[in-house]
C-alpha positions in Angstrom: 0.0 -0.1 0.0 2.9 2.5 1.0 4.4 1.8 -2.7 1.2 2.7 -4.3 1.0 5.7 -2.2 4.6 6.8 -3.0 4.0 6.0 -6.8 0.6 8.0 -6.9 2.8 11.0 -5.5 5.5 10.7 -8.0 3.1 10.4 -10.7 1.5 13.5 -9.6 4.3 15.5 -8.9 5.6 15.0 -12.6 2.2 15.8 -13.7 2.6 19.1 -12.2 5.8 19.8 -13.8 8.0 18.9 -10.9 11.4 17.1 -11.4 12.5 14.1 -9.3 16.2 13.5 -8.9 17.1 10.1 -7.6 20.4 8.7 -6.2 21.0 5.9 -8.6 24.0 4.5 -7.2 23.5 0.9 -7.6 25.2 0.4 -4.0 23.1 3.0 -2.5 24.1 4.1 0.9 24.4 1.9 3.8 23.3 2.9 7.4 23.1 1.0 10.7 20.0 -0.1 12.4 20.3 -0.6 16.1 18.1 -1.2 19.4 15.3 -3.4 20.0 13.0 -1.6 17.6 15.7 -2.1 14.5 15.7 1.7 13.5 18.3 3.7 12.2 18.5 7.0 14.1 17.2 10.2 13.0 20.6 11.8 13.3 22.2 8.9 11.2 19.6 9.2 8.5 20.4 12.9 7.9 24.1 12.7 8.3 24.2 10.2 5.4 21.5 12.4 3.4 23.9 15.4 3.6 27.0 13.3 2.6 25.7 10.4 0.2 22.8 12.2 -1.7 25.1 13.7 -4.3 27.4 10.7 -4.9 28.5 9.4 -7.5 26.6 11.3 -10.1 25.7 14.6 -8.7 27.7 17.4 -7.8 25.3 19.0 -5.5 24.9 17.8 -2.1 22.4 19.4 0.2 23.7 22.0 2.9 21.5 20.3 5.5 18.8 17.7 5.8 16.0 17.5 8.5 13.9 14.5 8.9 10.7 13.5 10.6 12.3 10.8 12.6 14.3 7.7 12.2 14.0 4.7 9.3 12.5 1.4 10.3 14.7 -1.4 9.2 12.2 -3.1 6.6 12.4 -3.0 2.9 10.2 -0.3 1.4 10.0 1.4 4.3 10.8 5.3 4.3 10.9 8.8 5.8 10.1 12.1 4.8 12.9 15.0 5.3 13.7 18.2 3.7 16.9 19.3 2.2 18.4 22.4 1.8 20.3 23.3 -1.5 21.9 26.4 -1.6 19.1 28.2 0.7 16.0 26.6 -1.3 14.3 23.7 0.9 13.2 20.8 -1.2 11.2 17.6 -0.3 13.3 14.6 0.1 12.3 10.9 0.5 14.8 8.4 1.9 13.8 4.9 1.1 15.0 1.4 2.4 16.0 -0.7 -0.8 17.7 -3.6 1.5 18.2 -5.0 4.9 20.9 -7.6 6.0 21.0 -8.0 9.4 22.0 -4.3 10.8 23.0 -3.1 7.5 20.1 -1.0 5.6 20.4 0.1 2.3 18.7 3.3 1.2 18.1 5.4 -2.0 17.2 9.0 -1.7 14.7 10.8 -3.9 14.6 14.8 -4.2 11.4 16.5 -5.4 12.6 19.5 -7.8 10.5 21.9 -6.0 10.4 24.2 -3.0 9.4 22.6 0.1 
């Protein structure tokens, strides 16, 4: 169900003329889940988004990223964030693409419109 909602949001955004930039690094970023709830802490999600979003294909990395919370270590889970690029706030979604033990692989998507 969550994938359908995300897909519909992407289609709606594209229909409205907004672009979406995806981090297409085939390895994705790898974060570490911890604790009994198996969650990647919010601070680690934000740190990796700032450091890993632009690699390897985009030169522009966000100046800062603020997320709603941590990220559950389950495939297809996601967290909504706001990324700031040169003073412009843009919506960012960070999605889990794989989980192996405590290692959580994620991809980043930024909607090319102001938040």
